[in-house]
C-alpha positions as a printed NumPy array, in Angstrom:
array([[  0.089,   0.255,   0.067],
       [  1.432,   3.753,  -1.451],
       [  1.989,   5.495,   1.936],
       [  0.364,   9.137,   2.637],
       [  2.571,  11.373,   4.159],
       [  3.644,  15.094,   3.396],
       [  2.135,  17.531,   0.345],
       [ -1.019,  14.254,   0.065],
       [ -4.592,  15.435,  -0.322],
       [ -6.722,  13.301,   2.182],
       [-10.39 ,  12.734,   0.714],
       [-12.333,  11.947,   4.118],
       [-16.084,  10.594,   2.63 ],
       [-18.88 ,   9.824,   4.45 ],
       [-19.33 ,   6.174,   4.616],
       [-22.663,   6.128,   3.004],
       [-21.411,   7.528,   0.114],
       [-17.849,   6.387,  -0.254],
       [-19.23 ,   3.206,  -2.817],
       [-20.697,   5.602,  -5.319],
       [-19.94 ,   4.825,  -9.094],
       [-19.066,   8.78 , -10.222],
       [-17.135,   9.495,  -6.887],
       [-14.996,   5.907,  -7.532],
       [-14.301,   6.83 , -10.933],
       [-13.371,  10.8  , -10.292],
       [-10.762,   9.477,  -7.747],
       [ -9.759,   6.932, -10.122],
       [ -9.315,   9.568, -12.793],
       [ -7.76 ,  12.427, -10.756],
       [ -4.727,   9.442,  -9.192],
       [ -4.041,   8.282, -13.25 ],
       [ -2.776,  12.085, -13.6  ],
       [ -0.849,  11.891, -11.313],
       [ -2.586,  13.5  ,  -8.04 ],
       [ -1.465,  11.694,  -4.833],
       [ -4.97 ,  11.402,  -3.383],
       [ -5.753,   9.579,  -0.05 ],
       [ -9.113,   7.92 ,   0.441],
       [-10.624,   7.834,   4.273],
       [-14.033,   6.596,   4.966],
       [-15.766,   7.281,   8.129],
       [-17.741,   4.782,   9.443],
       [-19.536,   6.786,  12.757],
       [-19.478,   9.564,  15.199],
       [-16.391,  10.933,  15.705],
       [-14.273,   9.314,  12.782],
       [-14.148,  12.199,  10.661],
       [-12.113,  14.089,  13.51 ],
       [-10.033,  11.61 ,  14.23 ],
       [ -8.826,  11.216,  10.528],
       [ -8.162,  14.431,  10.419],
       [ -5.742,  14.591,  13.325],
       [ -4.18 ,  11.541,  11.339],
       [ -3.776,  13.552,   8.418],
       [ -2.203,  16.378,  10.175],
       [  0.013,  14.185,  11.766],
       [  0.85 ,  12.622,   7.722],
       [  1.506,  16.087,   6.949],
       [ -1.073,  16.623,   4.67 ],
       [ -1.39 ,  19.475,   2.476],
       [ -5.129,  19.329,   2.097],
       [ -8.061,  17.588,   3.169],
       [-11.356,  17.405,   1.665],
       [-14.965,  16.999,   3.316],
       [-16.865,  14.218,   1.266],
       [-20.16 ,  14.769,   2.533],
       [-22.845,  17.086,   3.51 ],
       [-23.06 ,  20.072,   5.864],
       [-22.808,  17.992,   8.964],
       [-19.586,  16.188,   7.41 ],
       [-18.086,  19.805,   6.616],
       [-18.541,  20.958,   9.932],
       [-16.715,  17.538,  11.603],
       [-13.621,  17.884,   9.644],
       [-13.912,  21.914,  10.634],
       [-13.818,  20.903,  13.984],
       [-11.032,  18.628,  13.615],
       [ -8.946,  21.451,  12.04 ],
       [ -9.885,  23.841,  14.601],
       [ -7.919,  21.8  ,  17.371],
       [ -4.707,  21.833,  15.868],
       [ -2.235,  24.994,  15.597],
       [ -3.294,  27.618,  13.168],
       [  0.436,  27.053,  11.459],
       [ -0.657,  23.085,  11.014],
       [ -3.91 ,  23.161,   9.817],
       [ -4.568,  21.497,   6.06 ],
       [ -6.463,  23.742,   3.436],
       [-10.04 ,  22.178,   3.093],
       [-11.327,  21.616,   0.226],
       [-15.367,  20.478,  -0.02 ],
       [-16.91 ,  17.678,  -1.897],
       [-20.487,  18.105,  -1.524],
       [-22.36 ,  15.371,  -1.289],
       [-25.428,  16.033,   1.151],
       [-28.751,  17.019,   1.054],
       [-28.826,  20.347,   1.29 ],
       [-25.333,  21.247,   0.8  ],
       [-25.885,  25.192,   2.115],
       [-22.163,  26.171,   2.454],
       [-21.388,  24.561,  -0.804],
       [-24.18 ,  26.12 ,  -2.64 ],
       [-23.047,  29.729,  -0.818],
       [-19.593,  29.202,  -2.486],
       [-21.097,  28.014,  -5.221],
       [-19.053,  25.189,  -5.726],
       [-19.506,  22.874,  -8.578],
       [-22.457,  20.075,  -7.561],
       [-20.646,  17.312,  -9.79 ],
       [-18.628,  14.711,  -8.221],
       [-15.918,  15.015, -10.726],
       [-15.522,  18.882, -10.79 ],
       [-15.963,  19.516,  -7.18 ],
       [-13.439,  16.918,  -6.52 ],
       [-11.051,  18.261,  -9.117],
       [-11.586,  22.548,  -7.905],
       [-10.631,  20.709,  -4.704],
       [ -7.401,  18.984,  -5.368],
       [ -6.36 ,  21.866,  -7.48 ],
       [ -8.206,  25.045,  -6.818],
       [ -6.696,  28.102,  -5.157],
       [ -7.235,  28.715,  -1.456],
       [ -8.031,  31.625,   0.481],
       [ -8.146,  32.192,   4.479],
       [-10.946,  32.556,   5.932],
       [-12.665,  32.771,   9.212],
       [-14.841,  30.153,  11.652],
       [-17.362,  30.737,  13.557],
       [-17.319,  29.894,  17.058],
       [-20.085,  29.158,  19.639],
       [-18.343,  29.426,  23.175],
       [-15.98 ,  26.494,  22.195],
       [-17.83 ,  24.432,  19.176],
       [-16.599,  25.852,  15.83 ],
       [-18.794,  26.562,  12.4  ],
       [-17.84 ,  27.801,   9.18 ],
       [-21.277,  28.603,   7.898],
       [-24.909,  28.967,   9.56 ],
       [-26.109,  28.62 ,  13.602],
       [-29.735,  28.642,  13.234],
       [-32.259,  28.995,  16.242],
       [-35.814,  28.588,  17.606],
       [-38.625,  27.915,  15.571],
       [-37.219,  26.905,  12.801],
       [-34.143,  24.691,  14.171],
       [-36.936,  23.245,  16.156],
       [-38.769,  21.986,  13.254],
       [-35.904,  20.9  ,  11.517],
       [-34.31 ,  19.122,  13.955],
       [-37.985,  16.765,  14.377],
       [-39.346,  16.756,  11.145],
       [-37.815,  16.753,   7.609],
       [-39.625,  19.855,   6.748],
       [-36.424,  22.495,   6.186],
       [-37.018,  26.114,   6.553],
       [-37.3  ,  27.536,   3.159],
       [-40.476,  25.173,   2.859],
       [-41.568,  26.75 ,   6.416],
       [-41.023,  30.453,   5.086],
       [-41.591,  30.33 ,   1.989],
       [-44.7  ,  27.935,   1.744],
       [-47.948,  28.578,   2.807],
       [-48.649,  30.973,   5.772],
       [-52.41 ,  29.498,   6.812],
       [-50.456,  26.37 ,   7.004],
       [-47.718,  27.493,   9.039],
       [-50.115,  29.677,  11.829],
       [-52.277,  26.476,  11.915],
       [-48.995,  23.962,  13.299],
       [-48.375,  27.137,  15.074],
       [-51.805,  27.028,  17.069],
       [-52.077,  23.445,  17.231],
       [-48.422,  23.237,  18.857],
       [-49.891,  26.177,  21.296],
       [-46.46 ,  27.397,  20.526],
       [-44.341,  28.967,  22.669],
       [-41.766,  31.897,  21.843],
       [-38.11 ,  32.2  ,  22.783],
       [-37.688,  33.934,  25.344],
       [-34.308,  36.115,  25.57 ],
       [-31.91 ,  38.73 ,  25.648],
       [-29.532,  39.347,  23.123],
       [-25.759,  41.18 ,  23.496],
       [-23.536,  42.712,  20.904],
       [-20.882,  45.539,  20.988],
       [-23.335,  48.223,  20.144],
       [-26.295,  47.563,  21.938],
       [-29.104,  44.535,  23.374],
       [-32.631,  44.053,  23.084],
       [-34.632,  42.139,  25.23 ],
       [-37.173,  39.728,  22.771],
       [-39.918,  37.369,  22.667],
       [-37.974,  35.443,  19.042],
       [-39.616,  33.598,  16.555],
       [-36.107,  32.318,  14.951],
       [-32.46 ,  33.752,  15.074],
       [-29.708,  33.287,  12.316],
       [-25.715,  33.892,  13.094],
       [-23.662,  33.432,   9.611],
       [-20.096,  32.82 ,   9.042],
       [-21.841,  31.54 ,   5.332],
       [-25.163,  33.199,   4.078],
       [-28.023,  30.248,   4.134],
       [-29.604,  27.138,   5.868],
       [-32.435,  25.579,   5.948],
       [-32.304,  23.844,   2.603],
       [-31.373,  27.219,   0.254],
       [-32.844,  29.661,   2.608],
       [-30.457,  33.183,   2.852],
       [-30.663,  34.246,   5.673],
       [-27.024,  36.089,   5.649],
       [-27.581,  37.732,   2.389],
       [-24.216,  40.293,   2.645],
       [-21.944,  37.357,   4.327],
       [-18.76 ,  37.411,   3.867],
       [-16.336,  34.429,   5.447],
       [-13.239,  36.977,   5.266],
       [-14.298,  40.097,   7.097],
       [-14.011,  39.124,  10.571],
       [-18.311,  39.361,  11.145],
       [-20.531,  37.399,  12.085],
       [-24.181,  38.233,  10.192],
       [-26.816,  38.73 ,  12.894],
       [-30.651,  37.789,  11.822],
       [-32.95 ,  38.051,  14.918],
       [-37.244,  37.746,  14.038],
       [-39.289,  38.794,  16.934],
       [-42.419,  36.633,  18.329],
       [-46.171,  37.513,  16.281],
       [-49.879,  37.133,  16.638],
       [-51.697,  37.257,  13.316],
       [-51.643,  35.639,   9.705],
       [-51.057,  39.58 ,   9.359],
       [-47.877,  39.066,  11.297],
       [-46.731,  36.199,   9.552],
       [-47.347,  37.655,   5.924],
       [-45.152,  40.934,   7.625],
       [-42.164,  38.613,   8.371],
       [-41.753,  36.999,   5.322],
       [-41.841,  40.222,   3.054],
       [-39.281,  41.328,   5.57 ],
       [-37.086,  38.345,   4.929],
       [-36.914,  38.833,   1.526],
       [-35.815,  42.256,   1.669],
       [-33.178,  41.209,   3.902],
       [-30.691,  43.068,   4.61 ],
       [-32.958,  45.992,   6.111],
       [-34.326,  45.832,   9.315],
       [-38.076,  45.802,   9.757],
       [-40.767,  45.896,  12.379],
       [-40.327,  42.372,  12.816],
       [-36.985,  41.156,  11.357],
       [-33.797,  42.901,  13.099],
       [-29.988,  42.645,  10.651],
       [-26.688,  43.243,  12.019],
       [-22.991,  42.844,  11.217],
       [-21.017,  42.357,  14.598],
       [-18.024,  40.599,  15.447],
       [-19.947,  38.987,  18.441],
       [-22.888,  38.124,  19.841],
       [-23.948,  36.766,  23.381],
       [-27.405,  35.495,  24.01 ],
       [-29.316,  34.026,  27.821],
       [-32.187,  32.255,  27.027],
       [-35.158,  31.524,  30.096],
       [-34.769,  28.059,  28.542],
       [-33.245,  25.492,  26.401],
       [-32.84 ,  27.442,  23.153],
       [-32.977,  24.673,  19.719],
       [-29.851,  25.841,  17.931],
       [-28.764,  24.67 ,  14.799],
       [-24.842,  24.25 ,  14.015],
       [-24.497,  23.733,  10.4  ],
       [-27.346,  21.637,  10.623],
       [-26.265,  19.562,  13.613],
       [-28.514,  20.083,  16.77 ],
       [-27.618,  21.371,  19.952],
       [-29.85 ,  22.715,  23.11 ],
       [-27.968,  26.012,  24.833],
       [-29.493,  28.031,  27.878],
       [-26.59 ,  30.961,  27.021],
       [-23.816,  31.022,  24.393],
       [-21.72 ,  33.568,  23.043],
       [-20.656,  33.621,  19.258],
       [-17.686,  34.961,  17.927],
       [-14.954,  34.676,  15.147],
       [-11.4  ,  33.51 ,  14.718],
       [-10.493,  35.686,  11.877],
       [ -8.538,  33.847,   9.048],
       [ -8.278,  30.163,  10.457],
       [ -8.694,  28.203,   8.039],
       [ -7.302,  28.242,   4.016],
       [ -9.907,  26.882,   1.888],
       [-10.385,  26.103,  -1.38 ],
       [-12.797,  28.524,  -3.437],
       [-14.063,  28.704,  -7.263],
       [-12.345,  31.337,  -8.653],
       [-15.111,  33.607,  -8.446],
       [-16.702,  33.159,  -4.582],
       [-19.529,  35.485,  -3.739],
       [-18.376,  35.019,   0.399],
       [-15.85 ,  36.232,  -0.181],
       [-14.979,  40.19 ,   0.235],
       [-13.267,  40.301,  -2.901],
       [-12.807,  37.981,  -5.696],
       [ -9.05 ,  38.306,  -6.72 ]])
C-alpha cells in the first residue's frame, strides 16, 4: 500500500457515499493524472475528527470533506483543534441533501468537477465561527426553525417561503410559545421574544434559505438575524415579506453585522450548528479570523473580493 505523507491530499468521505460509482471514477481519474489522493471513509460519529488528526500528523497539504454540511462541520472542528500553522487547506466535495455551505460558495455540484477543484483550486484564508468552544463555518440557526428541522424533514425554506396559513395552523396546534431571551452585541442589546435567530459566517441554511445575504467568510464579522414573535397571520405575512428584503431591518426582523453576540435564554434554546442540532441556555458566538485556508472557486460570492 502506498504511503500517504507530506503534500498529500486526504479525502475524508462519508461512508454512505463512498461506494458511489461517479465518486470512485473521479478518484481513479485524478490519481491517473498524477494526483496523490488518499481516501479515508467515516463509519460513525467522531471518525471525521480522528481522521483529520491522522491527516495533520501525516503532514497532508489538503483535507477534502466529502459529505453534507454536518460532515464539513466535523472536519472543520477537527482542523480547529490543531495550531493554525499546522492546519491543512480544506476542500469540499458536496454530497449532502442540502449542501448549504457549498451552494453559498458556488462550488461545482458534480463529483468530478468538485473533486478536481478541491484538489487543484486556489485557497483563501477564511474565518471560522465559534459558538463557545464549538466551531461552525456556515450558519448557526435557532428558534422555531431549528426545532422543526430537528424533528421533521421540513426545512426553513419550505416553512417560511410556503403557506403562511398552514404555518399559523401548525403554531396554534402546537400551542407555540416564543423563546424568551436577552441578546447582547458590541453596539447594543435587546430583550426579545424570539421566533427565529440566525448567526451567519456563510449565507444560507435550512436547504437554501438565504438568512445572511451580506455574509462574507473573510471579513471578521458575523451576520446576526433575529425575528421577533408575532401574533397574527397578518404579522406572519409581514415577516415573510421582511425576510425577502434582507438585509434591511423591518418591524419584526433585524439584521446586524457584528464581531460577536451573546444570548441568554430563559429556557433551553434549540440551535442548529451547521445543521447539527444542539440546545443552549446561554452562548457566545464569535469568530476566529483567517483561521483556515479554504479551497474556493475563482469567483466566490462569499469572499470580500474575487481577486
